[in-house]
N, C-alpha and C positions, 0 to 999 in steps of 0.2 A: 251828471248830477252835480249840482252846485255844492260847495262846501257847507253852506248854511243848511241845505236839505240833508246832507250826510250827517251833520251834527244832530239834526232833529230825528232822523231815523235811529241813530245810536242811542239817543235819550229815550225814545219810545221802546226800543228793544230792551234796554236795561230795566225800564219800568215794568215791562211784561215779565221779566225774570225776577221781579221783586227787589230790584236794587234801587236804592235812593241815590239820586245825583244831586250833590250840593255844591254850589259855587260859593267859595269863601275867599277873601283876600288873605293870602299867605304872608306871614311875617318872615322875611329872610333870616332874622336873628333867631327865630325859634327853630327853623329847619337847618340853619347853618349853610344853606346853599340857595343862592338866588335863582338857580335854574330849576328848582323843584316846581312842577306844574300840577301834581295831583297823583291820585292812586286809589286803589281798592282797599277797603279795610272792613273790619267787623267791629261794630260798637254795640255792646250788649247782645241782643239777638237780631240785629239788623245789619244787612250788608249795605255799605255806602261807598260811593265813589266821590271823593273830594276833588274839585277842580279849582285851580287858582282863578279868581275872578279877573285877574289882569292878564291871563294867558291869551295868546293869539288864537285865532280860530283853528289853524292847523295843529297847535299844541293841544287845544281842547279836544279835537277829534282824535288825536293820538292817545290822550289819556283815556278817553271812553273806549276806544278800540282795544287798547291794551287790557283794560278791565274786562271787556266782553270776551277777549281771547282766553282769559283764565276760567271762564264759565262754560257750562255745557250749552251750546247754542245750536247743536245739530238738528233738533226737532222744532226749532223756531223759524218761521218764515221771515225773510228779510230780502231786500233787493240784492241781486248778485253783486253789485258794486260795493255795497256795505259788507257783504260776506267776504269779498276779496280783501278789503282793508283789514278786517278782523283777522283773517287767515294770515295776512302779512305780519301781524303782531304775534300770532300764536307760536311761531318758531322761536321767538325771543322771550317767552314767558313760561312760567311753571304753572300747572293747573292749580286752581283754588282748592285748598285742602278741605276734605270732608269734615275733618275734626281739627279746626285751626288751633294753633298755639297762641297763647297770650304773649304779646311782646310788651314788656314793661320798660319804659324809658325813664330813667332817672335824670332829672334836670341838673343835678349837682354832681353826677358821676359820669364818667366816660363809659360808653358801651351800653349794651342792651342785655337784659336778663330774659331768658325764655323759660316759660313754665307751661307744662301741658295742662290743657283745660280739663277739669274734672267732669266726669259723666253725671 
């Protein structure tokens, strides 16, 4: 399977799981790390994977596979090659929380404040 086709399968899989994939140009001054390529987050009530628009194809695949590895994909059909890539990332990730914490990042302070989401 070509890398382009793998990326397409991952994007389709995440869409079936209700995850929005957004490609944005990352500002290294905001992230403080020029190697940041993306990741899974929750914004309001929507699960989103942000991917750096300038990321290489292998990096884009890695970001989407790592995001999918945090989700329950057992009951979703996908080509075996795609499942193998996701499973390779599964051992390096923690499962997506059922009740995520809010991570508040203060631009003028060092560190992150974590607060439990209210029910």
